N, C-alpha and C positions, 0 to 999 in steps of 0.2 A: 712758716718762714723757708724761702729756700735759699741757697747762696751760688756766688757767682764769683768771676775770675774777669779781673777790667788790666788789661796790658795797656803802659805807654811809656814811651820814650823820656827816660828821667829828662832830658835836656830841653823836650818839648813841654812835656808836663809830670812833672815829677811829685812826688808825695808832699813834699815843701810846699809845690803850689795847691795842692790841694786841702794841704791844713790851713792854708793862709785864706782860703774862702771861707774858712768858720761852719757856724749854722748852716749859713745861706747855700751853702755847695755850689756847685758848677753842672752846668750841662755837660754828659759825657757826647760831647760832638765829634763831628769828623767821622765816625764809622760809615764808610763806603763797601759793606759786605753784607747780602743779606742774610746768611745764616746769623751774625753777630747781631743785626737790626733785629731779625725774629727772637734772638734772645734776650733781647732789651724789651719785645714787646712783651713776652713774658714774666717780667720783673713786677714785683707788687711791692709797696711801701712799705720799708722796713725790712725786708730783704738784705743780705748783708754780703759784701765781698771781699776778697783780697785782692788790692792794690799791688801788681805787679811790674817791676821794673824792667825792660825788655832793651834790647840790643845788646851793651857792654855788659851790664850788670846782671840780668837774669835772676833775679829774686822777687820774691815776697817781703814786702816792706810794709804794710800797713793793712786795716781794716776799714773798710767804707759800707754806707748804709742807703740803701733807696730811698730818697725822699721826695722826689716826683715820677709819678709811670710812664710810661711810653708818650711824647709830643712830638709836632715837629720839631726836627734840628733846625736851628737859628743857623746854620751856617750854611744851608743847603736851598737850592733853587727848586727842586724837586721834591714834591710831597712823599715821595716813597719812603723818603729817608726820615728817621724818628730818630729819637734818643732817651734817654733818663739824665735823672739830676741825681747827684750822690754827693754825699758829703764823708768828710773823715771823721771815724771814730776813735780810731788809736794805734799808735805803731805796734809792730811786733817788736817783743823782746829781743828776739834772735833772727837777723832774715833767714828765708829759707830759699835755698838755690834750688835752681832745677836739676843742676846736678843730683843733689840728696833726693829730691821728688822723684826722679829716672833710679836712682839706686835704692829706693824703697819698694821691696816687693808688693806691698799694701794699695802703691800708688799706680801701679802698672797699666791700668786701664783710664787715668784719669786724663781728661782732655788736651790739658797742656804736655801732657807726654806723646800723646797719641797725636795733637792737631796743634802742636805751639803756634803755630800762625794765626789763629785763631781770635780776636782782639780782645772778644767779650765772649765766655764760656761758660757752661753751669760746671758743677762742683757739688758733688752727693755727700749727704749726709758726713758717711762715712771718711770721705778723702778730707772733709773739712775739718773732723774732730782730730785725724792725724795728722795734717797738715800745722795745724794751731798749736797741740801737742809739741811739736818740732819748734814752734815759733816761740813756746815757754808763754803761752797766752790760753784763756781760756774767754771765749767771744761766743 
C-alpha cells in the first residue's frame, strides 16, 4: 500500500462533503496538473491518503481510501485528464496543521513542505506514521 495527500478547498469540497458520499465515494476530479495526474495514475485500490483542507485552514482533517484506480475525468473534455475515486475512512482525532508539519524536523522533506501547491502528492511510509501519530490515530 502507498500513501498520498489530497488537497481541497473546504468551501468547494470539504471533509463533510466527502463523508456524505459514504462508501460510494467520489471522483477526485478537476485536477489539471500533470504531476498530480501522474500521481493518481500510480494509485492502486486500497491506497490511503490524508484529506487536507487548503487555503485558510491548512490542516489534515481525515483519512481517505482509493476505491477506483485512474480513469477518465468526467469533468474534462480532454482525454489526457484522469482521476481516481476516493471514499472517507475516518476523521483524524486532532487536525494536523501545515505549521506543525513544517515544525517537525522528520517531515522537512515531505512534499507538502517542499511543494505545498501540488494538489495530489505522495507521502512516504515514515511520513504517514509520524503524521498519524500527530493526528492521534493509527491508520
